[in-house]
C-alpha positions in Angstrom: 123.1 72.3 105.3 122.4 68.7 105.2 119.7 67.1 103.2 119.4 70.5 101.3 117.9 72.1 104.6 118.7 75.5 104.9 119.1 76.9 108.9 117.0 79.9 109.8 118.2 82.4 112.5 117.1 85.3 113.6 119.2 87.7 115.0 118.8 89.6 118.2 118.0 94.3 118.7 117.7 97.0 120.8 114.9 99.5 120.0 114.3 102.2 122.1 111.3 103.4 123.5 109.0 104.8 121.3 110.6 103.7 117.8 110.8 100.9 114.9 113.5 99.1 114.5 113.6 95.8 111.8 114.7 91.9 113.1 116.7 90.0 110.6 115.4 86.4 109.3 118.3 84.8 107.6 119.7 82.1 106.0 122.5 79.5 106.4 122.9 79.9 102.3 121.2 80.1 99.4 118.2 77.8 98.1 116.4 78.0 95.2 112.5 78.7 96.1 110.7 80.2 98.5 111.6 79.7 102.3 109.4 80.6 104.8 108.6 80.6 108.6 106.0 81.6 111.0 106.7 84.4 113.6 104.8 85.9 116.5 105.9 88.7 119.5 105.8 87.4 123.4 106.3 89.3 126.1 109.0 89.1 128.0 109.2 92.6 130.1 107.1 93.8 127.8 103.7 95.0 127.8 101.8 94.2 124.4 99.6 97.2 123.2 101.7 99.4 126.1 105.9 98.9 125.8 105.2 97.7 122.0 102.4 96.9 119.1 101.2 92.6 118.1 102.7 91.6 114.9 102.5 88.8 114.0 102.8 86.5 110.7 104.4 84.8 108.0 107.7 86.0 106.7 109.4 84.6 103.5 112.4 84.8 102.3 112.6 85.1 98.6 114.4 82.3 95.9 118.6 83.0 95.8 118.3 85.4 98.9 119.7 84.8 102.5 117.6 86.8 104.4 113.6 89.3 105.0 113.4 91.4 107.4 110.3 91.3 109.9 109.5 96.2 110.6 109.2 96.0 114.8 107.4 99.4 117.0 107.8 99.5 120.0 105.5 102.4 122.3 106.4 105.9 123.2 105.2 106.4 127.4 105.7 108.9 130.1 106.6 106.2 133.0 110.0 104.7 133.7 110.8 101.5 133.4 114.5 101.4 131.8 114.6 98.3 129.3 112.2 95.6 128.8 112.1 92.7 126.2 110.0 91.2 124.3 110.8 88.4 122.4 110.3 87.2 118.6 109.8 84.0 117.7 110.2 81.9 114.4 107.8 78.7 114.0 107.1 76.3 112.1 109.7 76.9 108.4 108.9 75.4 104.5 110.1 71.9 104.4 113.7 73.4 103.4 114.4 75.4 106.5 115.4 74.3 109.7 115.2 77.2 112.9 118.7 76.8 115.0 117.6 79.5 116.4 114.1 81.2 116.9 114.5 83.2 119.9 
């Protein structure tokens, strides 16, 4: 941590089609005060509304804690498409944080 700026990262996960899963947004260490960061889903090889439910918002990591989760939902279809992917992108962290892994 430099100048009281804490790093924010996001984990990679694999979700079975038709299921839900949680991504974890993590701080390098706990800090006094809440940390916020915006998130949005973007298409990779998967298609919004067909393969997954689009979401966007602001995640809050509460004072004294080091992580929060965001729930993602994939959609079941009858077409075999192999492995597909979408991205969760972090942006606009609060002043007390710096994104070090945005996708």
